[in-house]
C-alpha positions in Angstrom: 28.0 22.5 107.2 28.7 19.0 106.3 32.5 18.0 106.8 34.6 17.0 103.9 37.5 14.6 103.7 40.8 16.4 104.1 43.5 14.9 102.2 47.2 16.0 101.7 46.7 16.5 97.9 43.6 18.8 98.7 45.6 20.8 101.1 48.5 21.3 98.9 46.2 22.1 96.1 44.2 24.7 98.0 47.5 26.3 99.5 49.0 26.7 95.8 45.9 28.2 94.8 46.0 30.6 97.7 49.6 31.6 97.1 49.1 32.2 93.3 46.1 34.4 94.0 48.1 36.2 96.8 51.2 37.2 94.7 48.9 38.5 91.9 46.9 40.8 94.2 46.5 44.5 93.2 44.4 47.5 93.6 44.7 49.4 90.3 41.5 51.7 91.1 42.7 52.3 94.8 39.5 51.1 96.3 41.0 49.7 99.2 43.7 52.3 99.8 43.8 54.3 103.0 44.5 57.9 103.2 46.2 58.6 106.3 46.6 61.7 108.6 49.5 63.4 106.7 47.6 62.8 103.5 49.6 59.8 102.1 47.8 57.0 100.2 48.7 53.5 101.6 47.9 50.6 99.3 46.6 48.0 101.7 45.9 45.4 99.0 48.7 44.9 96.5 51.0 42.1 97.2 54.0 44.2 95.5 53.7 46.9 98.2 55.5 47.4 101.5 52.8 47.4 104.2 51.9 44.8 106.8 49.2 43.3 104.5 52.0 42.0 102.3 54.1 41.3 105.1 51.7 38.7 106.5 51.5 37.3 102.8 55.2 36.5 102.9 55.1 35.1 106.5 52.3 32.5 105.3 54.5 31.8 102.1 57.6 31.3 104.0 55.9 28.8 106.6 54.7 26.6 103.6 58.2 26.7 102.3 59.8 25.7 105.5 57.6 22.6 105.6 57.6 21.5 101.9 60.8 23.2 100.6 59.2 24.1 97.3 61.8 26.2 95.4 59.4 28.2 93.6 57.8 29.6 96.8 61.2 30.5 98.0 62.2 32.1 94.7 59.2 34.2 95.0 59.6 35.4 98.3 63.4 36.4 97.4 62.1 38.3 94.6 59.9 40.4 96.7 62.7 41.2 99.1 65.0 42.1 96.2 62.7 44.3 94.5 62.0 46.2 97.8 65.1 46.3 99.3 66.6 47.8 96.1 64.0 50.5 95.7 63.2 53.4 97.6 63.5 53.2 101.3 60.4 52.7 103.3 59.0 54.3 106.3 59.9 52.4 109.6 56.7 51.8 111.8 55.0 49.1 113.7 53.2 47.9 110.7 56.4 47.7 108.1 58.3 45.8 110.7 56.7 42.8 110.1 58.6 42.2 106.9 61.6 41.7 109.1 59.8 38.7 110.4 60.1 36.7 107.3 63.4 38.3 106.1 65.2 36.9 109.3 64.0 33.4 108.2 65.1 34.2 104.6 68.7 35.3 105.8 68.6 32.0 107.8 67.6 30.1 104.9 69.9 31.6 102.3 72.7 33.2 104.5 72.5 36.1 102.1 74.6 38.6 103.7 72.9 41.6 101.7 70.0 41.1 104.3 71.9 41.7 107.2 72.1 45.5 107.7 68.3 45.6 107.1 67.5 43.2 109.9 70.2 45.1 112.1 69.1 48.4 111.4 65.4 47.7 111.8 66.0 45.9 114.8 67.8 48.9 116.3 65.2 51.2 115.1 62.3 49.2 116.9 64.3 48.8 120.1 65.7 52.3 120.4 63.6 54.8 118.5 60.2 53.6 118.3 57.9 55.8 120.7 56.8 54.3 123.9 53.3 54.8 125.6 53.0 55.5 129.4 53.9 52.2 131.2 56.5 51.6 128.4 54.2 49.9 125.8 55.2 49.9 122.1 53.2 52.8 120.7 51.2 51.8 117.4 53.0 54.2 115.0 51.9 53.6 111.5 52.0 55.5 108.1 51.3 59.0 108.6 49.7 58.4 112.3 51.8 58.4 115.5 48.8 57.2 117.5 50.4 58.8 120.7 49.9 56.7 123.8 48.1 54.0 122.0 48.5 50.2 122.5 46.8 48.2 119.7 46.7 44.3 119.8 48.1 44.2 116.3 51.4 45.3 117.4 52.2 41.7 119.1 52.0 40.1 115.5 53.6 43.2 113.6 56.6 44.2 115.6 57.1 42.1 118.9 57.6 38.7 117.0 60.0 40.5 114.7 62.0 42.0 117.6 61.9 38.6 119.2 63.3 36.8 116.0 65.9 39.4 115.7 67.0 39.0 119.4 67.3 35.2 119.1 69.2 35.5 115.7 71.6 38.2 116.8 72.0 37.0 120.4 70.6 40.2 121.8 69.0 39.4 125.1 67.8 42.8 125.5 65.4 42.5 122.4 63.9 39.3 123.8 63.6 40.8 127.2 61.7 43.8 125.7 59.4 41.3 123.8 58.8 39.5 126.9 57.6 43.0 128.6 55.5 43.8 125.7 53.4 40.7 125.7 52.8 41.4 129.5 52.0 45.1 128.8 49.6 44.2 126.2 47.7 41.5 128.3 47.3 43.9 131.2 45.7 46.6 129.1 44.1 44.8 126.3 42.8 41.3 127.5 39.3 41.6 129.1 39.1 40.1 132.4 35.4 39.1 132.2 35.6 37.2 128.9 39.2 36.6 128.0 38.8 38.2 124.7 41.0 41.2 123.6 40.1 44.7 122.9 41.4 46.1 119.5 43.3 48.9 121.6 44.0 51.0 124.6 44.6 54.8 125.0 46.6 56.2 127.9 45.1 59.5 127.0 41.5 58.9 127.7 42.2 55.6 129.9 39.7 53.3 127.7 39.5 50.7 125.2 38.1 52.8 122.3 34.9 51.3 121.1 35.6 48.4 123.5 35.2 45.8 120.6 36.2 42.3 120.6 37.4 42.6 116.9 38.1 39.4 115.3 41.1 39.6 113.3 42.8 41.7 116.4 42.1 38.7 118.6 43.5 36.2 115.9 46.8 38.1 116.0 47.2 37.2 119.6 46.1 33.5 119.0 49.0 33.2 116.5 51.4 35.5 118.5 51.4 33.7 121.8 52.5 30.2 120.4 54.7 31.6 118.1 56.5 33.9 120.6 56.9 30.9 123.1 58.3 28.6 120.3 60.9 31.4 119.4 62.2 32.1 123.0 62.2 28.5 123.9 60.8 28.5 127.5 59.8 24.9 128.7 56.5 23.9 130.6 57.8 24.6 134.0 58.7 28.1 133.1 56.5 30.7 135.1 56.4 33.2 132.2 55.2 30.6 129.7 52.6 29.3 132.2 51.3 33.0 132.4 51.1 33.3 128.7 49.5 29.9 128.2 47.0 30.9 130.9 46.2 34.2 128.9 45.9 32.1 125.8 43.5 29.4 127.3 41.3 32.1 128.6 40.8 33.8 125.2 40.6 30.3 123.8 37.3 29.5 126.1 35.5 32.3 124.7 36.3 31.7 121.1 34.9 28.0 121.4 31.9 29.5 122.8 31.4 31.9 119.9 32.5 29.9 116.8 29.5 29.7 114.4 28.3 26.1 114.4 27.2 26.3 110.7 30.1 27.8 108.9 32.9 26.9 111.3 33.7 30.9 111.0 33.9 33.6 113.5 32.1 36.8 113.4 34.2 40.0 112.9 32.7 41.3 116.3 33.2 37.9 118.0 30.4 38.2 120.5 28.0 39.8 118.0 26.3 37.5 115.6 24.7 40.1 113.7 28.2 41.1 112.6 29.4 39.1 109.2 31.5 36.0 109.5 34.9 36.8 108.9 37.7 34.8 106.9 40.9 36.0 108.2 40.2 35.7 111.9 38.9 32.3 111.4 42.0 31.2 109.7 44.1 33.0 112.4 42.2 31.2 115.1 42.6 27.9 113.3 46.4 28.4 113.0 47.2 29.6 116.4 45.0 27.0 118.1 46.5 24.2 116.0 50.1 25.3 116.6 49.5 25.5 120.3 48.0 21.9 120.2 51.4 21.0 118.2 53.7 22.5 120.8 51.8 20.9 123.4 50.8 24.0 125.2 47.1 22.8 125.0 45.2 19.3 124.9 44.1 17.8 121.8 40.4 18.1 122.8 40.5 21.5 121.0 41.1 19.6 117.7 37.3 20.0 116.9 37.3 23.7 116.9 40.2 23.5 114.4 38.5 20.8 112.1 35.3 23.1 112.0 37.2 26.0 111.2 39.7 24.1 108.4 36.5 22.7 106.7 35.0 26.2 106.7 38.1 27.6 105.2 38.4 25.1 102.4 34.7 25.4 101.5 35.3 29.4 101.0 38.4 29.2 98.6 37.1 29.9 95.4 38.4 28.2 92.0 40.9 31.2 91.6 42.3 30.7 95.1 40.5 33.7 96.7 39.4 33.3 100.4 35.8 34.8 100.9 34.7 36.9 103.7 37.9 38.8 104.5 37.5 42.5 106.0 39.5 44.9 104.5 42.2 47.0 106.5 40.5 48.1 109.7 41.8 51.3 111.7 40.7 51.8 115.3 37.1 52.0 115.8 35.6 54.4 118.0 32.4 52.1 118.5 31.4 48.6 117.7 29.1 49.6 114.7 32.2 50.8 113.0 33.6 47.2 112.5 30.3 45.9 110.7 30.9 48.4 107.9 34.2 47.5 106.8 34.6 46.3 103.1 34.9 42.6 102.3 37.5 41.7 99.5 40.2 39.2 99.1 43.1 40.6 100.8 46.9 39.5 101.1 46.7 38.7 104.9 43.4 36.7 104.3 45.3 34.6 101.9 48.2 34.3 104.1 46.2 33.5 107.2 44.7 30.7 105.3 48.0 29.5 104.2 49.2 29.3 107.6 46.2 27.4 108.9 46.2 24.9 106.1 49.9 24.6 106.4 49.7 23.7 110.1 47.1 21.0 109.2 49.3 19.7 106.7 52.0 18.9 109.1 49.6 16.1 110.4 50.3 14.2 107.3 54.0 14.1 107.7 
């Protein structure tokens, strides 16, 4: 893949296309809906539906707003929350919690007191009421499925960052302490000691990592979550806890750089399996997390070449309507690696958002 000249104007153009596509995403046929254990149908594609998919979408939009102060982007974020907070209450679970991450930012931005009780109640639910696994891990409770005694890598992004943000916002040291513990537990049970890559999940019931898959998007949640978390809690370079998380991050990164596809700049949906398809959301997540770690001075600039390849690949795979290509649909826990190879491909809210995150972080270099 020939590298292109990346300009500030091109980045803004692509990001605005991504956002416009994101906010109009819907699934009228229900093709990408998921039927969960209790029979409920969960819309995984539509932006105007409260699920982690739209929650990640809002997060990317907020990051772009925080950099550019574009009032139209802020207004659309406010509209989403006004529509949903005034509607039917949504079930609290690991995945729906991610909406609180952006809502906390929105509260800081607008000082709208209407948001306060939602932030407070959801934070208390997560800290006090969410079921725990053995050893005290956050159990990956989702719509219609308690997933008893299971830890998933998604949890750090979907819930632990939100708990951290709420702990900082409301000066609740116990929230931050719990979040720090959750990062340690997830590293202990999900990061592979041989490769540095992360397994999708761990079950205390069967004492294994399910299909032992190094799933791309799941790994990218970690690449995003570690630098985001360290920025939120404000550790310094001499802090032993920060050094431990950075060591974990660097171990994963060493494997990621080994497996990046040299032709496209993408990673595969099974990171270590080149016969699996290339995957856009994971690639965007890796680009964002690595670049953020560089900008926070957690790692050196020698890793910029990895980011540049990914950014070029992402821009080349955003179509004229702003849709990011090669994005895998919602992915439950796989019992074997083959499962991940057959997840459908579509334009999805989180793919749009993760590309927004990556391009926005790259855009910072022009300021």
